[in-house]
C-alpha positions, 0 to 999 in steps of 0.5 A: 499499500501507499505511504499514506493509506487507501488510494483515491478514486476522485482527483482530476488534475488539469490546467484551466484558467486562473482565478483572476481570468475566471472572475473576468469572465463572469464579470467579478462573480464566482459560479456554483453549477447546480447540485454539483456546485464546485467552490474555487479556493485562492491562496488557502490554508490547510484549515481553509481547504478542510473548512471548504470540503467540510462544507461541500460535505455539509451542502451535498456537493459531488465536486470541489475544485482549488485554485492554487494554494500559495503564489510567488507574491505570498513567497511561500514555495510552491512544493510545500504548499501543493504537499498540504494541499494534496495531504489536506484533501486526501485525509478528508477523502479518506474519512468523509469521502463517499459522497464526492466524486471529483476533485479538481485543481485549478492550476496554471502552466507555472504550476502544473509540473509540480502538481503533476509530480507529487499527485501520484505520491498522494494518489497513486494508480499502481504500486509501481507509481507508488514505489516510484514517488516514495522518495518524494514524501516529506519528513512532515506528513502533517496531523490527522487532518493534514496540517503541518506539525510545527514543534514550537507550538506544541505544548510540552510536558516535562517527564519528571518536573524538577529534575534537570536532564544531563547525561550524568550517571550519578543517582540522586539521592535529593530531588529540586521540586522548588519548581513544582507549581510555581507555574501560573497554570498550577496556581489558578488552584494553588498547590493541590498536593501541598493542601492535601498534606496539610489536611492529612497532617491537621495543619490546614485550618477550618476555613481553608478547607471550607474555602476549598470545599466550596470552589470544589462544589461550585464546579461541580454545580456549574456542570449541573447547570450546564448539562442535559440531565433530561435522562436523569429527570425522565426516571422520576427517581428524584423529585420535589413535593409538598411540605411537612406538618413544620412547613418544611419542603419534601424531597422524594426518592424513588429507590425502585426508579433507580437502575443502577447498572444502566445510567451514568452515575456521574450525571445521577450525582449532577441531577441530585445537586441541580434539583436539590441546590435551591431547596437545601437553602432552608430547612427540608425533609427527604423521603425515601421509597426502598419499596420493592427494589432489587440488587440492580436499585441498590446504589454503592456507598462509595457513591453514597460517600462521594455525594455526601462529601461533595454536596455543600454544607447547606445540604447537611445542615438544613436536612432536619429528617431522612425517611426510610420508608419499607425498609428490609432487615438488610437495608437497615444493617447496611443503613447502620453501617453507612451512618455510623462509620462512613456519615455519621452525621446523618444517623441521628436524622434517619427514621425507619418508616414500616408503612405509609400510616407512620408517614402520614403522621409527618406529612399529610397524604395530599402533601407528598407525590407517592407512586401507585406501586408503593401504594398498592404494596402498602396497602396489600401488606397492611391488609395481610 
């Protein structure tokens, strides 16, 4: 195969009138010939060539034409510019060329010889032609879209910051890490490793820890407001309803509507923040219906712990009660371990509710939207 992959069937080269002659012959107006509209581009970079090809594809054009992408006036080498033009077209046709039937390069007699010389390199018609043109392959074959690679414009990241690279074979027992984190980009968030070390050693003040936590929560909140969470909302697993007998907002969680193995848990966390951020500014209560849940509905304790750690302090401070409706023995054991060893601040707020009659002693029936299957289950269990 040729050095750049599959061959193209759709590139022709011919000597046509120059761009200025085209304009002079048509009253200074470019033209588009119906469904086979041709776009002539003069003095364009690889990016502009790619843009025109994308436009051709978007408008379902079957052919596209290019004038010379460089001139002597600009001082850019003709051969280098021709490599860029052919390479960009070639890469585009490899990925998106199914709907394009012809690509035409309109050149003058000055450029024709260079174009004819390099054309077989990028679009060989036989293996012999391919091998004959291999010496013409430039050192820089561009990126995935054919654009030239300029090393000076690439982001360079040192493999081991703070260590000077030399030919010495001496073993360095001490590493100079003084420069780590001094870059402006790193200072945007501070020295994260240093802050984490201070937390572990107990040297970081409570105010600094709260400020760091608030910054982290703000980033999650911004994501929750920006992302499309309609698929999570459609589950109806979390929603706001009325108020309890103390006038506090009631938030309902329906365990059976949480398909843990089928949803993106990060998006679920974002939706939780999106729904409760404005509710948690004042006192509220949560009602969790554990009714008829299965293994595939049980959120892992690691996820619940992460959620508890990420949310703002107002979520924890203003949550006044958590009603656990229709618990099982296993769920009670799991909840005890979780509230004892992971989030001890929730333990005093957790209340187990065996039936809806008990729940209605805290929340009036008309103030809470209960799923039909919960009502049916409670009626069946209560009558037995």
